[in-house]
C-alpha positions as CSV (number, residue, x, y, z in Angstrom):
1,M,-0.9,9.7,-51.6
2,R,-3.3,6.8,-52.2
3,A,-0.3,4.4,-52.3
4,L,0.9,5.6,-48.9
5,T,-2.6,5.3,-47.5
6,D,-2.9,1.8,-48.8
7,E,0.5,1.0,-47.1
8,V,-0.7,2.4,-43.8
9,R,-3.7,0.0,-43.9
10,R,-1.5,-2.8,-44.9
11,V,0.8,-2.3,-41.9
12,A,-2.3,-2.4,-39.6
13,F,-3.5,-5.6,-41.3
14,D,0.0,-7.2,-41.0
15,V,0.1,-6.5,-37.3
16,L,-3.4,-7.9,-36.7
17,R,-2.4,-11.1,-38.6
18,A,0.8,-11.4,-36.5
19,V,-1.2,-11.0,-33.3
20,D,-3.6,-13.8,-34.4
21,E,-1.1,-16.2,-35.9
22,N,2.1,-15.6,-33.8
23,D,0.8,-14.0,-30.5
24,A,2.8,-10.9,-31.5
25,Y,3.0,-7.9,-29.2
26,V,1.7,-4.8,-30.8
27,N,3.9,-2.4,-28.9
28,L,7.0,-4.2,-30.2
29,L,5.9,-5.1,-33.8
30,L,4.1,-2.0,-34.9
31,P,7.0,0.5,-34.4
32,T,9.3,-1.9,-36.2
33,L,7.1,-2.1,-39.2
34,L,6.5,1.6,-39.3
35,R,10.3,2.2,-39.4
36,E,11.0,-0.5,-41.9
37,R,8.3,0.9,-44.3
38,G,9.2,4.5,-43.9
39,I,5.9,5.6,-42.4
40,A,6.1,8.5,-40.1
41,D,4.2,11.5,-38.6
42,R,0.5,11.7,-39.3
43,D,0.6,8.5,-41.3
44,A,2.2,6.6,-38.4
45,A,-0.4,8.1,-36.1
46,F,-3.2,6.8,-38.4
47,A,-1.6,3.4,-38.6
48,T,-1.4,3.3,-34.8
49,E,-5.0,4.3,-34.3
50,L,-6.1,1.7,-36.9
51,T,-4.2,-1.1,-35.2
52,H,-4.9,-0.2,-31.6
53,G,-8.4,0.9,-32.1
54,T,-9.4,-2.2,-34.0
55,L,-8.0,-4.5,-31.4
56,R,-9.6,-2.5,-28.5
57,R,-13.0,-2.6,-30.1
58,Q,-12.8,-6.0,-31.6
59,G,-15.5,-7.5,-29.3
60,S,-18.0,-4.8,-30.3
61,Y,-17.2,-5.1,-34.0
62,D,-17.4,-8.8,-34.0
63,A,-20.9,-8.5,-32.4
64,V,-21.9,-6.3,-35.4
65,L,-20.2,-8.6,-37.9
66,D,-22.0,-11.6,-36.4
67,R,-25.3,-9.8,-37.2
68,V,-24.5,-9.0,-40.9
69,T,-22.6,-12.2,-41.9
70,S,-24.7,-15.2,-42.7
71,R,-22.6,-17.8,-40.8
72,G,-21.2,-15.5,-38.2
73,V,-17.8,-13.8,-38.0
74,D,-16.0,-16.8,-36.5
75,A,-16.7,-18.7,-39.7
76,V,-15.0,-16.1,-41.8
77,D,-11.4,-16.8,-43.0
78,P,-9.2,-15.1,-40.4
79,P,-7.4,-12.7,-42.9
80,V,-10.7,-11.6,-44.3
81,R,-12.1,-11.2,-40.8
82,D,-9.2,-8.8,-40.0
83,V,-10.0,-6.7,-43.1
84,L,-13.6,-6.6,-42.0
85,R,-12.6,-5.5,-38.5
86,L,-10.3,-2.7,-39.8
87,G,-13.1,-1.5,-42.1
88,T,-15.7,-1.6,-39.3
89,H,-13.4,0.5,-37.1
90,Q,-13.1,3.1,-39.8
91,L,-16.9,3.1,-40.3
92,L,-18.0,3.2,-36.7
93,S,-15.2,4.9,-34.7
94,L,-13.2,7.1,-37.1
95,R,-14.3,9.9,-39.4
96,T,-13.5,8.0,-42.6
97,P,-16.2,8.5,-45.2
98,S,-18.2,5.3,-45.8
99,H,-17.3,5.1,-49.5
100,A,-13.6,5.4,-48.6
101,A,-13.6,2.9,-45.8
102,V,-15.4,0.3,-48.0
103,S,-13.3,0.9,-51.1
104,T,-10.0,0.8,-49.3
105,S,-11.0,-2.3,-47.5
106,V,-11.9,-4.0,-50.8
107,D,-8.5,-2.9,-52.2
108,L,-6.8,-4.3,-49.1
109,V,-8.4,-7.7,-49.2
110,R,-7.6,-7.9,-52.9
111,S,-3.9,-7.2,-52.3
112,A,-3.5,-9.1,-49.1
113,V,-5.7,-12.1,-49.7
114,G,-7.0,-12.3,-53.3
115,H,-9.8,-11.2,-55.5
116,R,-12.3,-13.8,-54.5
117,P,-13.5,-12.3,-51.1
118,A,-13.6,-8.8,-52.5
119,S,-17.4,-8.8,-53.2
120,F,-18.1,-10.3,-49.8
121,V,-16.1,-7.6,-48.0
122,N,-17.9,-4.9,-50.0
123,A,-21.3,-6.3,-49.2
124,V,-20.7,-6.8,-45.5
125,L,-19.2,-3.3,-44.9
126,R,-22.0,-1.6,-46.9
127,Q,-24.4,-3.2,-44.4
128,V,-22.2,-2.1,-41.4
129,A,-22.2,1.5,-42.8
130,Q,-26.0,1.7,-42.6
131,K,-25.9,2.5,-38.8
132,D,-23.6,4.3,-36.4
133,F,-22.0,2.6,-33.4
134,A,-24.7,3.5,-30.9
135,M,-27.4,2.2,-33.2
136,W,-25.6,-1.0,-33.7
137,M,-25.0,-1.5,-30.0
138,D,-28.7,-1.0,-29.4
139,Q,-29.3,-3.9,-31.7
140,V,-26.6,-6.3,-30.8
141,A,-25.7,-5.8,-27.1
142,P,-27.6,-7.8,-24.4
143,D,-30.2,-5.9,-22.5
144,A,-28.6,-3.8,-19.7
145,A,-31.4,-4.5,-17.2
146,T,-31.4,-8.3,-17.5
147,D,-27.7,-8.9,-18.4
148,P,-25.7,-5.8,-17.3
149,V,-22.3,-7.6,-17.5
150,G,-23.1,-8.9,-21.0
151,H,-24.2,-5.4,-22.0
152,L,-21.0,-3.8,-20.7
153,A,-18.8,-6.5,-22.3
154,T,-20.3,-5.9,-25.8
155,V,-20.6,-2.1,-25.7
156,H,-17.1,-1.6,-24.2
157,S,-15.5,-4.6,-26.0
158,H,-14.1,-6.6,-23.1
159,P,-14.3,-10.4,-22.4
160,R,-17.2,-11.1,-20.1
161,W,-14.9,-12.7,-17.5
162,A,-12.8,-9.5,-17.4
163,V,-15.8,-7.4,-16.9
164,E,-16.9,-9.6,-14.0
165,A,-13.5,-9.4,-12.4
166,M,-13.4,-5.6,-12.7
167,R,-16.9,-5.3,-11.3
168,D,-15.8,-7.5,-8.4
169,A,-12.7,-5.3,-7.8
170,L,-15.0,-2.2,-7.8
171,R,-17.3,-3.9,-5.2
172,G,-20.2,-4.4,-7.6
173,D,-20.4,-0.7,-8.7
174,L,-21.7,-1.0,-12.3
175,V,-21.3,2.8,-13.0
176,S,-17.7,2.8,-12.0
177,T,-17.2,-0.5,-14.0
178,A,-18.6,1.2,-17.1
179,E,-16.3,4.2,-16.6
180,L,-13.3,1.9,-16.2
181,L,-14.1,-0.1,-19.3
182,A,-14.5,3.1,-21.3
183,A,-11.2,4.4,-20.0
184,D,-9.6,1.1,-21.2
185,N,-10.7,2.1,-24.7
186,D,-9.1,5.5,-24.6
187,A,-5.7,5.8,-26.2
188,P,-3.3,6.8,-23.4
189,G,-0.9,9.6,-23.7
190,V,2.9,9.3,-23.4
191,T,4.3,9.7,-19.8
192,L,8.0,10.2,-19.4
193,V,10.0,9.6,-16.2
194,V,13.0,11.8,-15.6
195,R,15.3,9.7,-13.4
196,P,16.5,11.8,-10.4
197,G,20.2,12.4,-10.4
198,W,20.5,11.3,-14.0
199,A,18.6,14.1,-15.7
200,D,16.1,16.9,-15.1
201,A,13.4,18.5,-17.3
202,A,15.8,20.9,-18.9
203,D,17.7,17.9,-20.3
204,L,14.7,17.0,-22.5
205,G,15.6,19.7,-25.0
206,G,12.6,22.0,-24.8
207,V,10.0,19.4,-25.9
208,D,6.3,19.9,-25.2
209,V,5.7,18.5,-21.7
210,R,3.7,19.3,-18.6
211,A,4.2,18.1,-15.0
212,G,2.8,14.7,-14.0
213,R,-0.2,14.6,-11.7
214,Y,1.3,12.5,-8.9
215,S,4.9,11.5,-9.4
216,P,7.5,14.3,-9.0
217,H,9.5,12.6,-11.8
218,A,6.7,12.3,-14.3
219,L,6.2,14.5,-17.4
220,Y,3.3,14.2,-19.8
221,L,4.5,14.5,-23.4
222,G,2.3,16.8,-25.4
223,A,3.5,15.9,-28.9
224,G,6.4,14.2,-30.7
225,D,8.2,10.9,-30.6
226,P,9.9,10.2,-27.3
227,G,12.5,8.1,-29.1
228,Q,13.8,11.4,-30.6
229,I,14.7,12.8,-27.1
230,A,18.4,12.3,-26.4
231,A,17.9,11.7,-22.7
232,V,15.4,8.9,-23.5
233,R,17.7,7.4,-26.0
234,D,20.6,7.2,-23.5
235,G,18.6,6.0,-20.5
236,R,18.6,9.1,-18.3
237,A,14.9,9.4,-18.9
238,G,12.3,6.9,-20.2
239,V,8.7,6.2,-21.1
240,Q,6.9,4.9,-18.0
241,D,3.3,5.1,-16.9
242,E,2.8,7.2,-13.8
243,G,1.3,4.3,-11.9
244,S,4.4,2.3,-12.5
245,Q,6.5,5.2,-11.2
246,L,4.3,5.4,-8.1
247,V,5.0,1.7,-7.2
248,A,8.8,2.4,-7.2
249,L,8.3,5.6,-5.2
250,A,6.1,3.9,-2.6
251,L,8.8,1.3,-1.9
252,A,11.5,4.0,-1.7
253,Q,9.3,6.2,0.6
254,A,8.1,3.4,2.9
255,P,9.8,3.5,6.4
256,V,12.4,0.8,7.2
257,D,14.0,0.1,10.6
258,G,17.8,0.4,10.6
259,A,20.1,0.2,7.5
260,D,18.9,1.2,4.1
261,E,21.7,0.0,1.8
262,R,20.7,-2.9,-0.3
263,W,17.6,-3.0,-2.6
264,L,16.3,-5.8,-4.8
265,D,14.0,-5.8,-7.8
266,L,13.0,-9.5,-8.0
267,C,11.1,-9.4,-11.3
268,A,12.8,-6.5,-13.0
269,G,12.1,-7.0,-16.7
270,P,11.9,-4.9,-18.8
271,G,13.6,-2.5,-16.5
272,G,11.5,0.7,-16.0
273,K,10.9,0.4,-12.3
274,A,14.5,-0.9,-11.8
275,A,15.9,2.2,-13.4
276,L,13.9,4.5,-11.3
277,L,14.8,2.5,-8.2
278,A,18.5,2.6,-9.1
279,A,18.3,6.4,-9.4
280,L,16.5,6.8,-6.1
281,A,18.8,4.3,-4.4
282,G,21.9,6.1,-5.8
283,G,20.7,9.3,-4.2
284,R,21.0,7.6,-0.8
285,G,24.2,5.7,-1.3
286,A,22.3,2.4,-1.7
287,T,22.8,-0.4,-4.3
288,L,20.3,-2.3,-6.4
289,V,20.2,-5.8,-7.6
290,A,17.9,-6.2,-10.6
291,N,16.8,-9.8,-11.3
292,D,14.7,-11.5,-13.9
293,V,14.3,-15.2,-14.9
294,L,14.7,-14.8,-18.7
295,P,18.0,-13.7,-20.3
296,H,16.3,-11.6,-23.0
297,R,14.5,-9.7,-20.3
298,T,17.7,-9.1,-18.3
299,E,19.2,-7.8,-21.4
300,L,16.4,-5.2,-21.5
301,V,17.0,-4.5,-17.8
302,A,20.7,-3.9,-18.4
303,K,19.9,-1.5,-21.2
304,A,17.5,0.4,-18.9
305,L,20.2,0.6,-16.2
306,R,23.1,1.7,-18.5
307,Q,23.4,5.0,-16.6
308,A,23.5,3.3,-13.2
309,T,26.7,2.9,-11.3
310,N,25.1,1.4,-8.2
311,A,23.2,-1.5,-9.9
312,T,23.9,-5.1,-10.9
313,V,21.8,-7.3,-13.2
314,H,21.2,-10.9,-12.4
315,T,19.4,-13.7,-14.3
316,G,17.7,-16.3,-12.1
317,D,14.4,-17.8,-10.9
318,G,12.9,-15.4,-8.4
319,R,11.1,-18.3,-6.7
320,E,14.5,-19.7,-5.5
321,H,16.5,-18.3,-2.5
322,L,19.1,-16.7,-4.7
323,W,20.8,-14.5,-2.2
324,G,20.2,-16.2,1.1
325,E,17.9,-15.0,4.0
326,A,17.6,-11.4,5.0
327,A,19.9,-10.1,2.4
328,F,18.0,-6.9,1.5
329,D,16.5,-3.8,3.1
330,R,13.9,-3.2,0.4
331,V,12.5,-5.6,-2.1
332,L,10.2,-5.0,-5.1
333,I,8.2,-7.8,-6.6
334,D,6.2,-6.6,-9.7
335,A,4.7,-10.0,-10.3
336,P,3.8,-11.6,-13.6
337,C,0.0,-11.2,-14.0
338,T,-2.9,-11.1,-16.4
339,G,-2.2,-7.5,-17.3
340,L,-5.9,-6.5,-16.9
341,G,-4.7,-3.2,-15.6
342,A,-2.8,-2.2,-18.7
343,L,-5.4,-2.8,-21.4
344,R,-5.1,0.8,-22.7
345,R,-1.5,0.1,-23.6
346,R,-1.7,-3.5,-24.6
347,P,-4.8,-3.8,-26.8
348,E,-4.3,-7.4,-27.7
349,A,-4.0,-8.6,-24.1
350,R,-7.8,-8.6,-23.4
351,W,-8.3,-11.2,-26.1
352,R,-5.2,-13.3,-25.2
353,R,-5.9,-14.0,-21.6
354,R,-8.4,-16.5,-20.2
355,P,-10.0,-16.9,-16.8
356,S,-8.1,-20.1,-16.4
357,D,-4.8,-18.1,-16.4
358,V,-5.6,-16.6,-13.0
359,A,-5.0,-19.6,-10.8
360,P,-1.6,-20.6,-12.0
361,L,-0.5,-17.0,-12.0
362,A,-1.7,-16.6,-8.4
363,T,0.4,-19.6,-7.5
364,L,3.4,-18.1,-9.1
365,Q,2.8,-14.8,-7.5
366,G,2.5,-16.4,-4.1
367,R,5.8,-18.3,-4.5
368,L,7.6,-15.1,-5.6
369,L,6.1,-13.2,-2.7
370,D,7.4,-15.9,-0.3
371,S,10.8,-15.6,-1.8
372,A,10.8,-11.8,-1.4
373,L,9.8,-12.1,2.2
374,Y,12.7,-14.5,2.7
375,A,15.1,-12.1,1.0
376,V,14.1,-9.1,3.1
377,R,15.6,-8.6,6.6
378,P,13.5,-8.0,9.7
379,G,12.5,-4.4,9.7
380,G,12.8,-4.2,5.9
381,V,10.0,-3.7,3.5
382,V,8.6,-5.7,0.5
383,A,6.4,-4.0,-2.1
384,Y,4.1,-6.5,-3.9
385,A,2.7,-5.0,-7.1
386,T,0.7,-6.3,-10.1
387,C,-0.7,-4.5,-13.1
388,S,-4.1,-6.1,-12.5
389,P,-7.1,-5.3,-10.3
390,H,-8.2,-8.9,-10.3
391,R,-8.7,-9.8,-6.6
392,G,-7.2,-13.3,-7.3
393,E,-3.9,-11.6,-8.1
394,T,-4.0,-8.8,-5.6
395,T,-5.6,-9.1,-2.1
396,G,-6.0,-12.8,-2.5
397,V,-2.3,-13.4,-3.0
398,V,-1.3,-11.0,-0.2
399,E,-3.8,-12.4,2.4
400,A,-2.7,-16.0,1.6
401,A,0.9,-15.0,2.1
402,L,0.1,-13.4,5.5
403,S,-1.5,-16.7,6.6
404,R,1.8,-18.5,5.8
405,H,4.0,-15.8,7.4
406,P,2.9,-14.7,10.9
407,D,6.0,-12.6,11.2
408,V,4.9,-10.2,8.5
409,E,2.7,-7.2,8.9
410,V,0.8,-5.0,6.4
411,L,1.9,-1.4,6.2
412,D,-0.5,1.4,5.2
413,A,0.5,1.7,1.5
414,P,-1.5,4.9,0.9
415,S,0.6,6.7,3.5
416,A,3.7,6.1,1.4
417,L,2.0,7.9,-1.5
418,P,0.5,11.0,0.2
419,Q,0.5,12.8,-3.2
420,V,-2.3,10.5,-4.5
421,G,-4.8,10.9,-1.6
422,G,-8.3,9.7,-1.4
423,M,-7.5,6.1,-0.6
424,A,-8.4,4.0,2.4
425,G,-5.7,1.6,3.5
426,P,-4.0,-0.7,3.7
427,Y,-3.6,-1.2,0.0
428,V,-3.2,1.1,-3.1
429,Q,-5.4,0.4,-6.1
430,L,-4.9,2.9,-9.0
431,W,-7.5,3.1,-11.8
432,P,-7.4,4.5,-15.3
433,H,-10.8,6.2,-15.0
434,V,-9.9,7.8,-11.6
435,H,-6.2,8.4,-11.7
436,G,-5.4,8.3,-15.4
437,T,-2.8,5.6,-14.8
438,D,-2.7,1.9,-15.4
439,A,-4.6,-0.1,-12.8
440,M,-1.7,-0.9,-10.5
441,F,-2.2,-2.7,-7.2
442,L,0.3,-2.2,-4.4
443,A,0.8,-3.8,-0.9
444,L,3.6,-2.9,1.4
445,L,4.7,-5.6,3.9
446,R,7.2,-5.5,6.7
447,R,9.0,-8.5,8.1
448,T,9.1,-8.5,11.9
449,G,10.5,-11.9,12.9
450,E,13.9,-13.1,13.5
451,V,16.4,-14.5,11.0
452,G,16.5,-18.3,10.8
453,R,13.0,-18.9,12.0
454,R,11.7,-20.1,8.6
């Protein structure tokens, strides 16, 4: 049993090292290592919590470790620093007895790094164990009255710039900002999508599920591995956040003038929205083109669409006019973004992104939106979506595009999602702390001008 417990901690350590050294993606690497090393069930759940929880709370833990290390945590050798973070997570956020958290961390650093830092890890973690999380935050976080953003950033373990962006998106409401940051640190449940016409709930084989809150195609998985469900393995169903489902539904439910036969997903990778769109389009006799710029991403799209008979997959730069003007009735652009809306699911993303990333991404988003507006016909609809609440990637991009395209009007996006409710138009902004979804942004735009006027 002890050997397996040690191996679980070693998996978490190896993932943290890969994130630091190779910019690895946790959602891709961790399941692979768990399978390769034969770790399953409760041990796999513990490894997942160790990895995800340590990365989510890294900012808070580093503030504590800064206080108890003589030169500061940034001066600690990176592999040793990761061991300290894992140990701190067990001490301050899990129910691991202090002696076990310290001793297993010492064992881990000996096996993964060497004997020399063992006494250092032992001494530092014994100091960490002297207080609980709340007591440490009282000591290390900036004063909430004089520096509310710094206080929230430390206590809720987000980069300061991200806290400022979220506060801005929430119109300066610090209470809502704190609730959002806290929700980012909660482990999300697994949401399934049952693709209409391809499967229904009965095809899931009696697994523990309950109906989604908003999407008629969503089911919340109570327990178990979705990869063990046959309908998920063969693509009739999938794992997809309910917010992501709502974006596809909004495009499908928005009114168009005239024909409704050709749909486009301009940035389709990895394929979740494209698969739902293909299923919805198929029910109306429409076809879907699913495009992405990178071949490895279009391979993922093709896999997601393996049940579709009405979809084609294309590899190309979405900024270019790949299909000519006015070729589609409905176009989705789920634009590349900072991913600040999906920090629950991508724990490493908050530390990987920088505020300097926003401007070039906004430029890219604007060019993709221009291309989508060229590709849609007059009377057709474009859905612009990002998994970010940052105003530089949401309303800023849309309003800049409107200034360039006087023949485009904004539709009332909330009216396309009446099942959500409680939103004032014209845009949709979902929130983890309000809706239990990723923080998806959505704008619906209709082209009104004549072909050939651009």
